[in-house]
C-alpha positions in Angstrom: -39.8 5.0 0.5 -36.2 4.2 -0.3 -35.2 5.2 -3.8 -32.7 2.8 -5.6 -32.2 4.3 -9.1 -31.1 7.7 -10.3 -30.8 8.9 -13.9 -27.4 10.5 -14.8 -29.2 13.8 -15.0 -30.2 13.6 -11.3 -26.8 13.0 -9.7 -23.4 14.7 -9.2 -19.9 14.0 -7.9 -20.9 14.7 -4.3 -23.1 11.6 -4.3 -20.3 9.1 -4.7 -21.3 7.2 -1.5 -24.7 6.5 -3.0 -24.0 6.3 -6.7 -20.4 5.0 -6.5 -17.5 6.8 -8.0 -18.3 6.0 -11.6 -22.0 6.8 -11.4 -21.3 10.1 -9.6 -18.8 11.1 -12.2 -21.0 10.1 -15.1 -23.7 12.3 -13.6 -21.2 15.2 -13.1 -20.1 15.0 -16.8 -23.7 15.0 -17.8 -24.4 18.1 -15.8 -21.3 19.7 -17.4 -22.8 19.2 -20.8 -20.2 16.7 -22.0 -21.2 14.0 -24.5 -22.2 11.1 -22.2 -24.3 8.2 -23.5 -27.6 8.4 -21.5 -28.1 6.0 -18.6 -29.0 5.5 -14.9 -27.3 4.2 -11.8 -28.6 1.5 -9.4 -27.4 2.6 -5.9 -25.0 1.1 -3.4 -28.0 0.8 -1.0 -29.7 -1.6 -3.4 -26.5 -3.6 -3.5 -26.2 -3.8 0.2 -29.9 -4.8 0.5 -29.3 -7.6 -2.1 -26.2 -8.9 -0.4 -28.0 -9.0 3.0 -31.0 -10.9 1.7 -29.9 -12.7 -1.5 -32.7 -11.1 -3.6 -33.3 -7.7 -5.1 -35.0 -5.2 -2.8 -38.7 -4.5 -3.2 -39.5 -1.9 -5.9 -36.1 -2.2 -7.6 -37.4 -4.1 -10.7 -40.1 -1.4 -11.2 -37.6 1.5 -10.8 -35.3 0.0 -13.4 -38.2 -0.6 -15.7 -39.3 3.0 -15.4 -35.9 4.4 -16.1 -35.4 2.0 -19.0 -38.7 3.3 -20.5 -37.3 6.9 -20.3 -34.1 5.8 -22.1 -36.1 4.0 -24.8 -38.4 7.0 -25.4 -35.4 9.4 -25.6 -33.6 7.0 -28.1 -36.7 6.2 -30.1 -35.8 2.5 -29.8 -36.6 -0.3 -27.4 -34.2 -2.6 -25.6 -33.5 -5.6 -27.9 -36.1 -4.8 -30.6 -35.7 -6.8 -33.7 -34.8 -3.8 -35.9 -32.2 -1.2 -34.8 -32.2 -2.4 -31.2 -31.3 -0.3 -28.2 -28.4 -2.0 -26.4 -27.1 -1.4 -22.9 -23.9 -1.8 -20.9 -24.0 -2.9 -17.3 -20.9 -1.9 -15.3 -19.9 -1.8 -11.6 -19.0 1.4 -9.9 -17.9 1.3 -6.2 -17.2 4.3 -4.0 -13.4 3.7 -4.5 -11.9 2.7 -7.8 -11.3 -1.1 -8.0 -10.1 -1.5 -11.6 -11.1 -4.8 -13.2 -12.1 -6.4 -9.8 -15.8 -6.5 -10.5 -18.0 -7.3 -13.5 -18.9 -5.7 -16.7 -21.4 -6.9 -19.3 -21.7 -5.2 -22.7 -24.3 -5.4 -25.5 -27.3 -6.3 -23.2 -30.3 -6.8 -25.5 -28.8 -8.8 -28.3 -30.4 -12.2 -29.2 -30.9 -14.3 -32.2 -33.3 -11.8 -33.7 -31.9 -8.5 -32.7 -28.4 -9.4 -34.0 -29.9 -9.4 -37.5 -31.5 -6.0 -36.9 -28.2 -4.6 -35.6 -26.4 -5.9 -38.7 -29.0 -4.2 -40.9 -29.1 -0.9 -39.0 -25.3 -0.7 -38.7 -24.6 -1.8 -42.2 -22.0 -4.3 -40.8 -22.7 -8.0 -40.3 -19.3 -8.5 -38.8 -19.8 -5.8 -36.2 -23.2 -7.3 -35.2 -21.9 -10.8 -34.7 -18.8 -9.5 -32.9 -21.0 -7.7 -30.5 -23.2 -10.7 -29.9 -20.2 -13.0 -29.2 -18.9 -10.5 -26.7 -22.3 -10.5 -24.9 -22.5 -14.3 -24.7 -18.9 -14.5 -23.5 -19.2 -11.9 -20.8 -22.7 -13.0 -19.7 -21.7 -16.7 -19.8 -18.7 -16.2 -17.5 -20.0 -13.4 -15.3 -23.6 -14.3 -14.9 -23.8 -18.0 -15.6 -20.5 -19.0 -14.1 -18.7 -20.6 -17.1 -14.9 -20.6 -16.8 -13.8 -17.7 -19.1 -10.8 -19.8 -20.2 -13.2 -22.2 -22.0 -14.5 -19.3 -24.2 -10.9 -18.3 -24.9 -10.1 -21.9 -25.9 -13.0 -21.9 -28.4 -11.8 -18.6 -29.8 -8.2 -19.8 -30.1 -9.2 -23.0 -31.9 -11.2 -20.9 -34.4 -8.4 -18.5 -35.0 -5.9 -21.3 -35.5 -8.3 -22.9 -38.0 -8.6 -19.6 -39.9 -5.0 -18.7 -39.6 -6.0 -15.4 -37.9 -3.5 -13.6 -35.7 -6.2 -11.9 -33.6 -10.0 -11.4 -33.5 -9.8 -8.9 -36.4 -8.9 -11.8 -38.7 -12.3 -13.4 -38.3 -15.1 -12.4 -40.6 -18.9 -12.3 -40.0 -19.5 -15.9 -40.8 -16.6 -16.9 -38.5 -18.1 -14.8 -35.7 -21.6 -16.2 -36.3 -20.1 -19.7 -36.0 -18.4 -18.6 -32.8 -21.7 -17.4 -31.3 -23.2 -20.9 -31.9 -20.2 -22.5 -30.3 -20.4 -20.2 -27.3 -24.1 -20.9 -26.8 -23.5 -24.7 -26.9 -20.6 -24.3 -24.4 -23.0 -22.5 -22.0 -25.6 -25.3 -22.4 -23.0 -28.0 -21.8 -21.5 -26.3 -18.8 -24.7 -25.0 -17.1 -27.5 -27.1 -18.4 -29.4 -24.0 -19.4 -29.6 -21.9 -22.6 -28.3 -18.4 -23.1 -31.3 -16.2 -22.3 -33.0 -14.6 -25.3 -35.1 -12.2 -23.2 -33.5 -8.7 -23.0 -35.3 -8.0 -19.8 -33.9 -11.2 -18.2 -30.5 -10.4 -19.5 -30.6 -6.9 -17.8 -32.0 -8.2 -14.5 -29.5 -11.0 -14.2 -26.6 -8.7 -15.2 -27.4 -6.2 -12.5 -27.6 -8.9 -9.8 -24.3 -10.4 -11.1 -22.5 -7.1 -10.7 -23.9 -6.9 -7.1 -22.7 -10.4 -6.4 -19.2 -9.6 -7.8 -18.7 -7.3 -4.8 -18.0 -10.4 -2.8 -16.0 -12.2 -5.5 -12.6 -13.4 -4.5 -10.5 -11.0 -6.5 -12.6 -8.0 -5.2 -12.2 -9.1 -1.6 -8.4 -9.6 -2.1 -8.1 -6.1 -3.7 -10.1 -4.5 -0.9 -7.9 -6.1 1.8 -4.8 -4.8 -0.1 -6.2 -1.3 -0.5 -7.9 -1.2 3.0 -11.3 -0.5 1.4 -14.2 -1.4 3.8 -16.2 -4.5 2.9 -19.6 -3.0 3.8 -19.7 -0.3 1.1 -21.2 -2.3 -1.7 -21.1 -1.3 -5.4 -23.4 0.7 -7.6 -24.4 -0.5 -11.0 -24.4 1.8 -14.1 -26.7 1.0 -16.9 -25.8 3.0 -20.0 -26.7 3.2 -23.7 -24.1 1.3 -25.7 -21.9 3.2 -28.1 -19.6 1.2 -30.3 -15.9 1.5 -31.0 -15.8 -1.6 -33.1 -17.8 -0.3 -36.1 -14.8 0.0 -38.4 -11.7 2.1 -38.9 -13.5 5.4 -38.2 -14.4 4.0 -34.7 -12.3 3.1 -31.7 -11.8 3.3 -28.0 -9.2 4.8 -25.7 -8.1 5.7 -22.2 -6.6 9.2 -21.6 -4.9 11.0 -18.7 -4.6 14.7 -18.4 -1.1 14.3 -17.1 1.4 11.4 -17.2 0.3 9.1 -14.3 3.8 7.7 -14.0 5.8 11.0 -13.8 3.2 13.7 -13.5 4.3 15.7 -16.5 1.6 17.7 -18.2 0.3 16.7 -21.6 -1.9 14.2 -23.2 -1.1 10.6 -22.2 -3.0 7.4 -23.0 -3.7 4.7 -25.4 -6.0 4.3 -28.4 -7.2 1.2 -30.3 -9.0 1.5 -33.6 -12.0 -0.6 -34.3 -12.2 -1.8 -30.7 -14.3 -1.6 -27.6 -12.9 -0.2 -24.3 -12.5 -3.7 -22.8 -9.9 -4.5 -25.5 -7.8 -1.5 -24.5 -7.5 -2.2 -20.8 -7.2 -6.0 -21.3 -4.1 -5.5 -23.4 -5.1 -8.2 -25.9 -3.9 -6.0 -28.8 -1.1 -3.5 -28.5 -2.5 0.1 -28.6 -1.1 3.2 -30.3 -0.2 6.3 -28.3 -3.1 8.7 -27.8 -1.3 11.3 -29.9 -1.8 9.1 -33.0 -5.5 9.9 -32.8 -4.7 13.4 -34.1 -3.8 11.9 -37.5 -6.5 9.2 -37.4 -9.4 11.6 -36.5 -8.4 15.2 -36.0 -11.9 16.4 -35.1 -12.4 13.9 -32.3 -8.8 14.5 -31.1 -9.5 18.3 -30.8 -12.8 17.7 -29.0 -11.1 15.2 -26.6 -8.3 17.7 -25.8 -10.9 20.3 -25.0 -12.9 18.0 -22.7 -9.7 16.9 -21.0 -8.9 20.5 -20.2 -12.4 21.1 -18.9 -12.4 18.1 -16.7 -8.9 18.8 -15.1 -10.0 22.3 -14.3 -13.3 21.1 -12.9 -11.8 18.3 -10.8 -8.6 20.2 -10.1 -6.6 17.0 -10.4 -5.3 14.4 -12.8 -8.2 12.9 -14.6 -8.4 9.4 -16.0 -10.8 9.3 -18.9 -12.4 6.5 -21.0 -13.9 7.4 -24.3 -15.3 5.8 -27.5 -15.5 7.1 -31.0 -18.5 5.8 -32.9 -18.1 6.5 -36.6 -16.4 9.8 -36.0 -18.6 10.9 -33.0 -16.8 11.2 -29.6 -18.5 9.9 -26.5 -17.2 10.2 -22.9 -17.7 7.0 -21.0 -16.0 7.7 -17.7 -13.8 10.0 -15.7 -12.3 9.7 -12.3 -9.4 11.1 -10.4 -6.6 9.0 -11.8 -4.4 6.6 -10.0 -0.8 7.7 -10.1 2.7 6.7 -8.9 4.3 8.4 -5.9 6.5 10.5 -8.2 3.5 11.7 -10.1 1.5 12.4 -6.9 4.2 14.8 -5.6 4.9 16.4 -8.9 1.2 17.0 -9.8 0.3 18.3 -6.4 3.2 20.9 -6.6 2.3 22.0 -10.1 -1.4 22.3 -9.5 -0.6 24.5 -6.5 1.7 26.6 -8.8 -1.2 26.9 -11.3 -3.5 28.1 -8.5 -5.9 25.2 -8.9 -5.3 23.9 -5.3 -4.0 25.3 -2.1 -0.8 24.2 -0.3 -2.9 22.4 2.2 -4.7 20.5 -0.6 -1.3 19.7 -2.2 -0.1 18.2 1.0 -3.3 16.2 1.4 -2.8 14.6 -2.0 0.6 13.0 -1.2 1.3 10.4 1.4 4.0 8.9 3.6 3.7 5.6 1.9 4.4 7.3 -1.4 7.3 9.1 0.1 8.7 5.8 1.4 8.5 4.3 -2.1 10.4 7.3 -3.5 13.2 6.6 -1.0 13.7 3.1 -2.2 17.0 2.4 -4.0 17.2 2.5 -7.8 19.2 0.3 -10.2 22.8 1.2 -11.0 22.6 0.5 -14.7 26.2 1.7 -15.2 27.3 -1.5 -13.7 25.5 -3.8 -16.1 25.5 -4.4 -19.9 22.6 -4.0 -22.3 19.0 -4.5 -21.3 17.4 -7.9 -22.1 14.3 -6.1 -23.4 12.4 -2.8 -23.3 8.8 -1.9 -22.7 6.7 0.9 -21.4 7.6 2.3 -17.9 4.2 1.8 -16.4 5.0 2.0 -12.7 8.5 3.2 -11.5 10.9 1.6 -9.2 13.5 -1.1 -9.2 12.9 -4.7 -8.3 14.6 -8.1 -8.9 13.3 -11.6 -8.5 12.8 -15.1 -9.9 10.7 -15.1 -13.1 7.4 -16.9 -12.6 4.6 -17.3 -15.1 1.3 -17.6 -13.1 -0.3 -16.1 -10.1 -0.3 -19.3 -8.0 3.4 -19.9 -8.4 4.1 -16.3 -7.5 2.1 -16.7 -4.3 3.7 -20.1 -3.5 7.3 -18.8 -3.9 6.7 -15.5 -2.1 5.2 -17.4 0.9 8.4 -19.4 1.0 10.4 -16.1 1.3 11.5 -15.9 -2.4 11.4 -12.6 -4.3 9.6 -13.1 -7.6 8.7 -11.2 -10.8 5.3 -12.1 -12.4 5.7 -12.4 -16.2 2.5 -12.6 -18.3 1.4 -11.8 -21.8 -1.1 -9.6 -20.1 -2.6 -9.7 -16.6 -6.3 -10.2 -15.8 -8.1 -9.4 -12.5 -7.6 -13.1 -11.6 -3.8 -12.4 -11.4 -4.2 -10.0 -8.5 -2.9 -12.4 -5.7 0.2 -12.9 -7.8 0.7 -9.2 -8.4 0.5 -8.6 -4.7 3.0 -11.4 -4.0 5.5 -10.2 -6.7 8.2 -7.6 -6.5 7.4 -6.5 -10.0 5.1 -7.2 -13.0 6.3 -7.7 -16.6 4.0 -8.1 -19.6 4.6 -8.5 -23.3 1.4 -6.8 -24.2 -0.6 -3.8 -23.2 0.1 -0.1 -22.6 0.2 2.3 -19.7 -3.6 2.0 -19.3 -3.7 -1.8 -19.4 -4.9 -3.8 -16.3 -1.3 -4.5 -15.3 -0.3 -0.9 -15.4 -3.3 0.6 -13.6 -3.3 -2.0 -10.8 0.5 -1.9 -10.3 0.5 1.9 -10.1 -2.3 1.7 -7.5 -0.3 -0.7 -5.4 3.0 1.0 -5.8 4.4 -2.1 -7.6 7.2 -1.9 -10.2 5.7 -2.6 -13.7 6.9 -2.7 -17.3 4.2 -3.4 -19.9 4.1 -4.0 -23.6 7.6 -5.5 -23.9 7.0 -6.8 -27.4 10.4 -8.3 -27.7 9.5 -10.9 -25.1 7.7 -14.0 -26.3 6.0 -15.4 -23.2 5.4 -19.2 -23.1 3.3 -19.6 -20.0 2.8 -23.4 -20.5 6.5 -23.9 -21.1 7.2 -21.6 -18.1 9.7 -19.5 -19.9 10.1 -16.5 -22.1 12.4 -15.8 -25.0 14.0 -12.7 -26.4 15.7 -13.4 -29.7 18.2 -16.2 -29.0 18.0 -15.8 -25.2 15.7 -18.0 -23.1 14.7 -17.2 -19.5 13.4 -20.2 -17.6 11.1 -20.0 -14.6 13.2 -19.4 -11.5 15.8 -17.3 -13.3 16.5 -14.0 -11.6 15.7 -10.9 -13.7 15.6 -7.2 -12.8 12.8 -4.9 -13.8 13.3 -1.1 -14.0 9.9 0.4 -14.0 11.3 4.0 -14.3 13.1 3.3 -17.6 10.9 0.4 -18.9 13.9 -2.0 -19.1 14.4 -5.6 -18.1 17.9 -6.9 -17.2 19.2 -10.4 -16.7 20.3 -11.2 -13.1 20.2 -9.0 -10.1 21.3 -5.4 -10.9 23.1 -3.5 -8.1 21.2 -0.8 -6.4 22.1 2.9 -5.6 20.3 5.5 -3.5 17.3 7.2 -5.0 17.4 10.9 -5.8 15.0 11.5 -2.9 17.1 9.6 -0.5 20.2 11.6 -1.7 18.3 14.8 -1.1 17.5 13.8 2.5 21.1 12.7 3.1 22.9 15.5 1.4 20.5 18.2 0.3 21.5 17.7 -3.3 18.8 17.7 -6.1 20.5 16.4 -9.2 19.5 17.6 -12.7 17.5 14.6 -13.8 15.4 14.5 -10.7 15.1 18.2 -9.9 11.4 18.4 -10.6 10.6 15.6 -8.3 13.0 16.6 -5.5 11.6 20.1 -5.6 8.1 18.8 -5.3 9.1 16.6 -2.3 11.0 19.5 -0.7 8.0 21.8 -0.9 5.6 19.1 0.6 8.1 18.6 3.4 8.4 22.3 4.2 4.7 22.8 4.3 4.2 19.7 6.5 6.8 21.0 8.9 5.1 24.4 9.0 1.6 23.0 9.8 2.3 19.9 12.0 1.8 19.9 15.7 3.6 16.6 16.5 7.3 16.6 17.0 9.4 14.0 15.3 12.1 12.1 17.0 14.2 9.0 16.0 15.0 5.7 17.6 18.8 5.7 17.5 21.4 3.7 19.4 24.6 4.9 17.9 26.1 8.4 17.1 25.9 7.5 13.4 22.2 6.7 13.6 21.6 9.9 15.5 23.5 12.0 13.0 21.6 10.4 10.1 18.3 11.0 11.8 19.1 14.7 12.4 19.9 15.1 8.7 16.5 13.5 7.9 14.8 16.2 10.1 14.6 14.4 13.5 14.1 16.8 16.5 15.8 14.5 19.0 16.1 10.9 20.0 12.9 9.4 21.4 14.5 6.0 22.1 18.1 5.1 22.7 18.3 1.4 23.6 21.2 0.8 26.0 21.2 -3.0 25.6 22.4 -2.6 22.0 25.6 -1.1 23.4 26.4 -4.4 25.3 26.8 -6.5 22.2 30.0 -7.4 20.4 33.2 -7.4 22.4 31.4 -6.0 25.5 29.5 -9.3 25.9 32.3 -10.6 28.0 32.0 -7.8 30.4 28.2 -8.5 30.7 29.0 -12.1 31.3 31.4 -11.2 34.1 28.7 -9.0 35.7 26.2 -11.9 35.5 28.7 -14.5 36.9 29.9 -12.3 39.7 29.6 -14.1 43.0 30.5 -11.1 45.2 29.7 -7.4 45.3 33.3 -6.6 44.5 33.3 -8.8 41.4 30.1 -7.2 40.2 31.4 -3.7 40.8 34.6 -4.4 38.8 32.5 -5.6 35.9 30.2 -2.5 36.1 33.2 -0.2 36.5 34.6 -1.7 33.2 31.3 -1.1 31.4 30.9 2.5 32.7 33.4 4.3 30.5 32.3 2.4 27.4 28.7 3.4 28.0 29.7 7.0 28.8 31.4 7.4 25.4 28.4 5.9 23.6 26.2 8.5 25.3 28.7 11.3 24.6 28.6 10.6 20.9 24.8 10.5 20.7 24.5 13.7 22.7 27.0 15.4 20.5 25.1 14.3 17.3 21.8 15.6 18.8 23.3 18.7 20.6 20.6 21.0 21.8 17.9 18.3 21.2 16.4 15.8 23.7 17.8 12.3 23.8 15.7 9.8 25.7 17.8 7.0 27.0 16.0 3.8 28.0 17.6 1.8 30.9 18.4 -1.8 30.2 15.3 -3.7 29.1 15.8 -7.3 28.0 16.5 -10.3 30.4 20.1 -10.6 31.3 20.3 -14.3 30.1 19.9 -12.9 26.5 23.6 -11.8 26.8 24.7 -15.4 27.6 25.4 -18.2 25.2 22.5 -20.5 24.1 21.6 -23.1 26.8 21.6 -26.1 24.5 24.8 -25.0 22.8 26.6 -24.8 26.1 25.3 -28.2 27.2 26.4 -29.8 24.0 29.8 -28.3 24.2 30.3 -29.6 27.8 29.0 -33.1 26.8 31.3 -33.3 23.8 34.3 -32.4 26.0 33.3 -35.2 28.4 32.8 -37.7 25.6 36.3 -37.0 24.3 37.8 -37.3 27.7 39.0 -33.7 27.8 38.5 -31.6 30.9 35.3 -29.5 30.6 35.7 -25.7 30.4 35.3 -24.2 33.9 34.0 -21.1 32.2 31.5 -22.9 30.1 30.3 -24.8 33.2 29.9 -21.6 35.1 28.0 -20.1 32.2 25.7 -23.1 31.9 25.0 -22.8 35.7 24.1 -19.2 35.2 21.9 -19.9 32.2 20.0 -22.6 34.1 19.7 -20.4 37.2 18.2 -17.5 35.1 16.2 -19.6 32.7 12.5 -18.5 32.3 9.7 -20.2 30.3 8.6 -16.8 29.0 11.5 -14.4 29.5 9.6 -11.5 27.8 7.2 -11.6 30.7 9.8 -12.3 33.4 12.8 -10.6 34.9 13.5 -7.7 32.6 13.1 -3.9 32.5 12.5 -2.1 35.8 12.3 -5.5 37.6 15.9 -6.3 36.6 17.0 -2.9 37.7 15.5 -3.4 41.1 17.0 -6.8 41.8 20.5 -6.5 40.0 22.5 -4.3 42.4 24.5 -1.5 40.7 23.0 -1.9 37.2 20.8 1.2 37.3 23.5 3.2 39.1 26.1 2.3 36.5 23.9 3.3 33.6 22.7 6.6 35.2 26.3 7.5 36.1 27.4 6.9 32.5 24.6 9.2 31.3 25.4 11.9 33.9 29.1 11.9 33.2 28.5 12.1 29.4 26.3 15.2 30.1 29.1 16.7 32.1 31.7 16.0 29.4 29.5 17.5 26.7 28.8 20.6 28.8 32.5 21.1 29.5 33.1 20.9 25.7 30.6 23.7 25.2 27.7 21.5 24.1 24.0 21.6 25.1 23.2 18.0 26.1 19.6 17.2 26.9 19.5 13.7 28.2 16.3 12.1 29.5 16.2 8.9 31.5 13.4 6.4 30.7 12.5 3.5 32.9 11.1 0.5 31.0 8.3 -2.0 31.7 6.7 -0.1 34.7 3.6 -1.9 36.1 3.1 0.2 39.3 4.1 3.7 40.5 6.0 2.1 43.4 8.5 0.6 40.9 9.1 4.0 39.3 9.4 5.7 42.7 12.2 3.4 43.8 14.1 3.7 40.6 13.7 7.4 40.5 15.2 7.7 44.0 18.2 5.8 42.7 18.5 8.0 39.6 18.3 11.2 41.5 20.9 10.0 44.0 23.4 9.2 41.3 22.7 12.5 39.4 23.3 14.4 42.6 26.6 12.5 43.3 27.9 13.3 39.8 26.9 16.9 40.2 28.7 17.3 43.5 31.8 15.5 42.3 32.2 17.5 39.0 30.7 20.8 40.0 28.6 20.6 36.9 24.8 20.6 37.5 23.2 17.5 35.9 19.4 17.5 35.5 17.8 14.7 33.5 14.1 14.4 33.4 12.9 10.9 34.5 10.0 9.2 32.8 8.7 5.9 31.9 7.6 3.7 29.0 3.9 2.8 29.0 4.0 -0.7 27.5 1.8 -2.8 29.8 -2.0 -2.6 30.1 -1.8 -2.1 33.8 0.5 0.9 33.4 -1.9 2.5 30.9 -4.9 1.9 33.2 -3.1 3.4 36.3 -1.4 6.2 34.3 -2.7 8.9 36.7 -0.8 7.4 39.6 2.3 6.8 37.6 2.3 10.4 36.3 2.8 11.5 39.9 6.4 10.2 39.6 7.0 10.5 35.8 8.0 13.7 34.0 7.2 12.1 30.7 5.5 9.1 29.1 6.6 7.2 26.0 4.3 4.5 24.7 6.2 1.3 23.8 3.5 0.1 21.4 5.3 -3.0 20.4 5.1 -4.6 23.9 1.7 -2.9 24.6 0.3 -4.6 21.5 1.8 -8.0 22.5 0.5 -7.8 26.1 -2.9 -6.4 25.1 -3.5 -9.1 22.5 -1.8 -11.8 24.5 0.5 -13.0 21.9 4.2 -13.0 21.1 5.0 -11.3 17.8 8.0 -13.6 17.1 5.8 -16.6 17.4 2.4 -15.7 15.9 3.1 -13.6 12.8 4.1 -16.7 10.8 1.7 -19.0 12.6 -1.7 -17.4 12.0 -1.5 -13.8 10.9 -2.0 -14.6 7.2 -5.1 -16.6 8.1 -6.5 -13.8 10.3 -6.0 -11.4 7.5 -7.7 -13.7 5.0 -10.7 -14.2 7.3 -11.0 -10.5 8.0 -10.2 -10.7 11.7 -7.4 -8.3 11.1 -7.7 -5.6 8.4 -4.0 -5.0 8.9 -1.4 -6.5 11.3 -1.7 -4.8 14.7 2.1 -4.6 14.7 2.0 -2.6 11.5 -0.8 -0.1 12.3 -2.0 0.7 15.8 -5.1 -1.2 16.9 -7.3 1.8 17.6 -10.1 -0.1 19.4 -7.9 -2.0 21.9 -4.3 -0.7 22.1 -5.4 2.8 20.9 -8.0 2.9 23.7 -5.4 2.2 26.3 -3.3 5.0 24.8 -6.2 7.4 25.0 -6.9 6.5 28.6 -3.3 6.9 29.7 -3.0 10.3 28.0 -6.2 11.5 29.6 -5.4 10.3 33.1 -1.7 11.2 32.9 -2.4 14.8 31.9 -5.1 15.0 34.5 -2.5 14.2 37.2 0.3 16.3 35.6 -1.0 18.8 33.0 2.6 19.5 31.7 3.3 15.8 31.2 5.2 15.3 27.9 4.0 12.2 26.0 5.4 10.4 23.0 5.5 7.0 21.3 8.7 5.1 20.5 7.3 1.8 19.2 7.4 0.9 15.5 4.0 2.5 15.0 5.7 5.9 15.3 6.7 5.6 11.6 3.4 4.2 10.3 1.4 6.8 8.4 -2.1 5.7 9.7 -0.8 5.4 13.3 0.7 8.9 13.1 -2.7 10.3 12.4 -4.1 8.4 15.4 -1.3 9.8 17.7 -2.0 13.3 16.5 -5.7 12.9 17.4 -4.8 11.3 20.8 -2.9 14.4 21.8 0.7 13.1 21.9 3.5 15.5 21.7 5.8 13.5 19.5 6.4 10.3 17.7 9.7 8.5 17.4 10.7 6.0 14.7 13.7 4.6 12.8 15.9 7.3 11.1 14.8 6.2 7.6 11.1 6.7 8.6 11.6 10.2 9.9 10.7 12.0 6.6 7.6 9.8 6.4 6.5 10.7 9.9 7.2 14.4 9.3 5.0 14.4 6.2 2.1 12.4 7.8 2.2 14.6 11.0 1.7 17.6 8.7 -1.2 15.8 6.9 -2.7 14.9 10.2 -2.9 18.6 11.2 -4.8 19.7 8.0 -8.4 20.7 8.3 -10.7 17.8 7.6 -11.9 19.0 4.3 -12.9 17.0 1.3 -9.9 16.2 -0.9 -9.6 14.1 -4.0 -9.2 10.4 -3.5 -7.0 8.6 -6.1 -7.0 5.3 -4.2 
């Protein structure tokens, strides 16, 4: 028989798949002897069964009832009894943290009778009615579907009538009046009454949390964080403890290290006379956690001890929620905390120094995506005046954009290509689409543990919270700071590292991490971070199996890539060398009517190409440089067909003689026009039908090798033939290549040996790789074209047309151009690797498409047995780091997703 409910005393952190992250950690803290309010967890299996059928699985109601009876017996109170009632919280708890994306209902068990008993047992009428109104508001919106804004409007009208600045300005009679108003609102909106039965409240609350797994904001968050849709959420039912019982009570969120910078110490927020939801919602500004030492020294000392215990036990940054009820500390949650990229690298290095984790574990706890964020530019604040406002640096980085004041506007403008900053008093989970669309988030309320801060850190978004100087007028679509007004659409700059907001777009400078990769310099202010990054990179380089090369078309790109740690050039695109002033020479080659004319054009191109290759080979001296022969259709080097026709027609209309050159060009364009040129005469096909083109390029490569050897260099050029479909194509081109290499060797007396290989970028090539390997000394997967031809769509045409819809519908989890499609394109890669190596065991295999710099794809290529990946120079450090992480043993490591 399937079991659906576990008491906190029965679980542990290793049961997160079944109990969810929150339930597993509550069980772990219970086993450790920490003060956790008793409770039980309804499993993710129960959720999945409910989502599949629309009703709770058989036996679940009985299991919940049995566990509730145990709770009641231990407490000596029954759920919702009329005197001193037992009250419960019902919270979600998925396998991976999804802050604020699913539902929570507090104070289950209160009704018109038990609220009076709670007032009597607590000695506080205000507390009892405040708890009751919270239940009705949460239950009404979460379970009964009433718009939460309607409750807020009722509250706002009452505060205005009483002249209260916040909810603390309302007394017991006000809150009792609010309860009645809330109940009437529910009746009007739903046609039913708020349920008075505690058992019905509990049952419906559990099912509502299950249902929230498929709520819009939860689905959006999962797509953003790549969390699978089929996991489901657990539900944690826990005895209520109260932080809103007066000045000797309160709630807070604590981190064992700063989640923004990684510095050790106590970090967090505390709010007196408040529940935990008040802290994360940012509806009142909190005080720093250190203030608790003065407010309640005993609880502060206990909290510090528990934090030390938890960090040592989890061997990582811990994010802790706690409540103090009349001087008694309760631990409500712990999890491995979300952190910024800077904090991730710093914490990993320092935990390794402290002996809590190994170097392998430290490497597993950082990521290429995080490293890429650390390489982003920062603001050059020396070039601007005073900041417009200051707040808390909740999530570091630098971003500028037009100020917008609601999520829908952020999404609309971002979809139109505009960069935006989402400005709110505080964010709620419903703001998630706008946060994803925005470059940065700015709030006037909330601390480092508010919803905005936690979600922004998790997404790597720039965020400044609690900028109290800012008065946000969401309805008027503006904010004011003193005498200054910022209207919607006005550009502002948000510095998440310093917690500052500037008018206009502030200039950018290279980040400390980028300067380190460029120059090796650390800088005093950033020494801790750069040292942590350096150590992670060194360990990654020590353990990785994959080589890392760069895609570089100029000597400058090649030199930069080498500084960033590239071990060669995996793709040098020769067509990029034909742009600019050289286009005229290409035109002359295309327009040539005789062999002699064509040879003159090619002879003019030869020395230019040779010098290009000399520079790249010099920059990468001693390392391989894979040079791809000309790939795109020749007509791409000619003027636009319509533009030429218009020019000629205009000349005729004005009675001026048409340009003979333009007429000749238009004739060539018409002659070479293709309906789908990317599937036409390009790559190896062009080399086979355009006489002299392959020979010119190979001769330029060979002569560059000779020049470098004569200069004492160690050039290692490799020649790559693009768009191969069949082994016969490669055999014919290889014969031409070898003929030219032999001619240059004889003419110069310098031996020139260049391995000849091919790109695997068509499905047929992947499926006949065994045959092709008979003629190829290496393969390099061109995953951009392989993705296009496998899926049957053109990247340039379809990304804007329907990719967003496919992502929304779940057809794509991520764009196949961003991360390798493992099931389709990846399968072709695996087939080609296996068959190629079977035919030629020493076959060298790499990838040079954009996937070579994507962290997830790097792990796939490692597993597929490739020898190297090649990516843009700026992605080289990311690829190095991820190649190291891919080589680590597959052991359980912390997940701070």
